[in-house]
C-alpha positions as CSV (number, residue, x, y, z in Angstrom):
1,M,0.0,0.0,0.0
2,K,1.3,3.4,-1.0
3,P,1.4,6.1,1.7
4,T,-1.1,8.9,1.5
5,P,0.3,11.8,-0.6
6,A,-0.1,14.3,2.1
7,T,2.0,16.1,4.7
8,P,4.1,13.4,6.5
9,T,3.6,15.1,9.9
10,T,-0.2,14.8,9.8
11,P,-1.3,12.0,12.1
12,A,-3.7,9.5,10.5
13,T,-7.2,9.5,11.7
14,P,-8.8,6.4,13.2
15,A,-10.8,5.9,10.0
16,V,-7.7,6.1,7.8
17,R,-5.9,3.6,10.1
18,G,-8.9,1.3,9.8
19,A,-8.8,1.5,6.0
20,R,-5.1,0.8,5.9
21,A,-5.5,-2.2,8.1
22,A,-8.3,-3.5,5.9
23,V,-6.0,-3.5,2.8
24,A,-4.2,-6.5,4.3
25,T,-7.5,-8.6,4.3
26,L,-8.1,-8.2,0.5
27,P,-8.5,-11.5,-1.4
28,V,-5.8,-12.2,-4.0
29,S,-8.4,-11.7,-6.8
30,L,-8.4,-7.9,-6.1
31,P,-5.7,-5.3,-6.8
32,D,-2.4,-5.7,-4.9
33,G,-2.5,-3.7,-1.7
34,A,0.8,-2.1,-2.7
35,D,-1.1,-0.3,-5.5
36,V,-3.8,1.1,-3.2
37,T,-3.5,4.7,-2.1
38,I,-5.5,5.7,1.0
39,V,-6.3,9.5,1.1
40,D,-7.4,11.1,4.4
41,G,-10.6,13.0,3.7
42,S,-10.3,15.2,6.8
43,G,-7.7,17.4,5.2
44,D,-7.1,18.9,1.7
45,W,-8.0,15.6,0.1
46,P,-8.6,17.0,-3.5
47,A,-5.0,18.1,-3.6
48,A,-3.8,14.7,-2.4
49,V,-5.9,13.0,-5.0
50,R,-4.5,15.2,-7.7
51,R,-0.9,14.3,-6.6
52,A,-1.8,10.6,-6.6
53,L,-3.3,10.9,-10.1
54,D,-0.3,12.8,-11.4
55,G,2.0,10.1,-9.9
56,G,0.2,7.4,-11.8
57,D,-1.1,5.6,-8.7
58,G,-3.4,2.6,-9.1
59,A,-6.5,2.5,-7.0
60,I,-7.3,5.6,-4.9
61,V,-9.6,5.6,-1.9
62,V,-10.7,8.7,-0.1
63,V,-11.7,8.0,3.5
64,E,-14.6,10.1,4.9
65,P,-14.1,13.1,2.6
66,R,-15.2,16.5,4.0
67,I,-16.8,19.3,2.1
68,A,-14.3,20.7,-0.5
69,E,-14.0,22.0,-4.0
70,F,-13.2,19.2,-6.5
71,G,-15.1,20.1,-9.7
72,D,-12.1,19.1,-11.8
73,L,-12.1,15.5,-10.4
74,L,-15.6,14.4,-11.2
75,N,-14.5,11.8,-13.7
76,A,-11.4,10.6,-11.8
77,P,-11.3,6.9,-10.9
78,V,-11.5,7.4,-7.2
79,F,-13.5,5.4,-4.6
80,V,-15.1,7.1,-1.6
81,D,-15.1,5.3,1.7
82,S,-18.1,6.8,3.6
83,P,-18.6,6.3,7.3
84,W,-22.1,5.1,6.9
85,A,-22.9,4.3,3.2
86,S,-20.0,2.0,2.8
87,N,-21.2,-0.5,5.4
88,P,-22.0,-3.8,3.6
89,V,-25.5,-4.0,5.1
90,V,-26.6,-1.0,3.1
91,D,-26.9,-3.0,-0.1
92,R,-29.2,-5.4,1.6
93,A,-31.2,-2.6,3.3
94,A,-31.6,-0.8,0.0
95,L,-34.0,-3.6,-1.1
96,K,-36.1,-3.1,2.0
97,V,-36.6,0.7,1.6
98,A,-38.0,0.5,-1.9
99,D,-41.5,1.4,-0.6
100,G,-42.4,3.6,2.3
101,N,-43.9,6.9,3.4
102,R,-41.0,8.8,5.1
103,I,-37.4,8.3,6.1
104,E,-35.8,9.4,9.4
105,C,-32.0,9.6,9.4
106,R,-30.2,10.4,12.7
107,V,-26.5,10.6,13.4
108,I,-24.8,10.7,16.8
109,A,-21.4,12.4,16.3
110,A,-18.5,13.4,18.5
111,P,-18.6,16.9,20.0
112,G,-16.8,19.4,17.8
113,C,-17.6,17.7,14.5
114,D,-18.4,19.7,11.5
115,L,-22.2,19.6,11.1
116,G,-22.1,20.2,7.4
117,D,-19.8,17.2,6.9
118,A,-22.0,15.1,9.1
119,L,-25.0,16.1,7.0
120,L,-23.1,15.3,3.8
121,H,-22.4,11.8,5.0
122,Q,-26.1,11.4,5.7
123,L,-27.0,12.4,2.1
124,T,-24.5,9.9,0.8
125,L,-26.2,7.2,3.0
126,I,-29.7,8.1,1.7
127,R,-28.4,8.0,-1.9
128,A,-27.1,4.5,-1.4
129,L,-30.3,3.3,0.4
130,R,-32.9,4.9,-1.8
131,S,-32.0,7.7,-4.3
132,P,-30.3,11.1,-4.5
133,M,-31.7,14.0,-2.5
134,R,-33.3,16.6,-4.7
135,A,-34.0,19.3,-2.1
136,L,-32.7,20.1,1.3
137,T,-33.5,22.8,3.9
138,I,-31.8,23.3,7.3
139,R,-34.5,24.0,9.9
140,Y,-32.4,24.3,13.0
141,R,-28.7,24.5,13.7
142,S,-26.7,25.1,16.9
143,D,-23.1,24.3,18.0
144,N,-24.1,20.7,18.9
145,A,-27.1,19.8,16.8
146,L,-28.7,20.1,13.4
147,Y,-32.1,19.3,12.0
148,A,-32.9,19.4,8.3
149,E,-35.7,18.3,5.9
150,G,-35.4,17.1,2.4
151,T,-36.9,15.1,-0.4
152,T,-35.8,12.5,-3.0
153,D,-37.8,12.0,-6.1
154,D,-40.5,10.2,-4.2
155,V,-40.1,10.4,-0.4
156,G,-39.5,12.9,2.3
157,V,-36.4,12.6,4.6
158,D,-35.9,14.1,8.1
159,F,-32.2,14.5,9.1
160,S,-30.8,15.1,12.5
161,V,-27.3,15.3,13.9
162,V,-26.5,15.3,17.6
163,C,-23.0,15.9,18.9
164,T,-22.5,14.1,22.3
165,T,-20.4,11.6,24.2
166,A,-23.4,10.2,26.1
167,V,-23.9,7.4,23.5
168,P,-21.5,5.9,20.9
169,T,-21.2,7.4,17.5
170,S,-23.7,5.8,15.1
171,A,-26.2,6.3,12.3
172,T,-29.8,5.2,12.4
173,V,-32.2,5.2,9.5
174,R,-35.9,4.3,9.9
175,L,-38.3,4.0,7.0
176,L,-42.0,4.3,7.9
177,T,-44.3,2.0,5.9
178,S,-48.0,1.5,5.8
179,D,-47.9,-1.4,8.3
180,G,-44.6,-1.0,10.1
181,S,-41.1,0.1,9.6
182,V,-37.6,-0.8,8.5
183,E,-34.7,0.3,10.8
184,L,-31.0,0.3,10.0
185,Q,-28.5,0.9,12.8
186,I,-24.9,1.4,11.7
187,P,-22.2,1.7,14.5
188,S,-19.0,3.6,14.1
189,G,-16.4,2.0,11.8
190,E,-13.9,2.2,14.7
191,T,-15.7,-0.6,16.5
192,A,-16.1,-4.3,15.7
193,Q,-19.9,-4.1,16.2
194,P,-21.9,-5.0,13.1
195,A,-24.8,-3.1,11.7
196,R,-28.4,-4.2,12.4
197,L,-31.2,-4.3,9.9
198,T,-34.7,-4.9,11.4
199,S,-38.0,-5.1,9.6
200,V,-41.1,-4.5,11.7
201,G,-44.5,-5.7,10.5
202,P,-48.0,-6.2,12.0
203,D,-47.0,-9.6,13.5
204,S,-43.3,-9.5,14.3
205,A,-39.9,-7.9,14.0
206,V,-37.3,-9.7,11.9
207,L,-33.5,-9.2,12.3
208,A,-31.6,-9.7,9.0
209,P,-28.6,-12.0,9.1
210,T,-25.5,-10.2,10.5
211,I,-22.7,-9.2,8.1
212,Y,-19.4,-9.2,9.9
213,E,-17.4,-6.8,7.7
214,T,-16.3,-3.2,8.1
215,G,-17.3,-0.5,5.7
216,H,-13.6,0.0,4.9
217,R,-13.2,-3.5,3.7
218,A,-16.5,-3.4,1.7
219,T,-15.1,-0.3,-0.1
220,L,-11.9,-2.0,-0.9
221,R,-13.8,-4.9,-2.4
222,R,-15.1,-2.5,-5.0
223,L,-11.6,-1.8,-6.4
224,H,-12.3,-4.1,-9.4
225,D,-14.8,-1.5,-10.6
226,T,-13.2,0.3,-13.6
227,A,-15.3,3.5,-13.6
228,P,-16.7,4.5,-10.2
229,A,-19.0,7.5,-10.1
230,D,-18.3,8.2,-6.4
231,L,-16.8,11.7,-6.8
232,S,-19.6,12.8,-9.2
233,H,-22.2,11.7,-6.8
234,L,-20.4,13.2,-3.9
235,Y,-20.1,16.5,-5.7
236,D,-23.8,16.7,-6.2
237,D,-24.4,16.1,-2.5
238,V,-21.8,18.7,-1.6
239,Q,-23.5,21.3,-3.7
240,L,-26.9,20.5,-2.0
241,V,-25.4,20.8,1.5
242,L,-23.7,24.1,0.7
243,A,-26.9,25.6,-0.7
244,A,-28.8,24.5,2.4
245,V,-26.1,25.9,4.7
246,E,-26.2,29.2,2.8
247,G,-30.0,29.3,2.9
248,G,-30.0,28.6,6.6
249,Q,-27.8,31.6,7.3
250,S,-29.8,34.1,5.3
């Protein structure tokens, strides 16, 4: 695995360390770990990606990218490792949320986190579960919390972010249906705890089979894809969040 093309003195975040550790678990059928460049998304990741591309690096993975300007990279073959959407249970949950009336998406984050970045990761999760967000409005924002409302092409979504140490970092998505709900709980990627997908109907609640794989490894398994659209999708979500933030300040 190649080192991140960034400032050597910058310490790696826990998410980056987790992604680097996951490279060692890749099956031999996937790209050699020595050809994988892990980019820390908490800093100036677009510049790091440009340097990696100029250096002819093989697979490039950006871990938990924050809001930035990267309009010139939309067609770059770069994979995004998202804190929530990359969890392998999301693919299974996407089949469960095809029908429903409204989606609730709540994230518990660490105090001091950037609320805009937290909201961006939520939009990425909803895109993976259902479809892209088409409209977004921030209704409330403070130093430690945010509430926003939005819509996809066919369903409304309520977003909330709470910064606290009272409970572990996690994301919870609940889809309300005509006769019950579907709930997805995704723990922090820094833990070994798996995600939980529960379907609640008139007669019972059913817990889907557990997938014991981190989101980092699930992202790395996608490295055989030749033309990922990750950055193009991320750019659309970034623009929507920036517009909502600007609208909330006016």
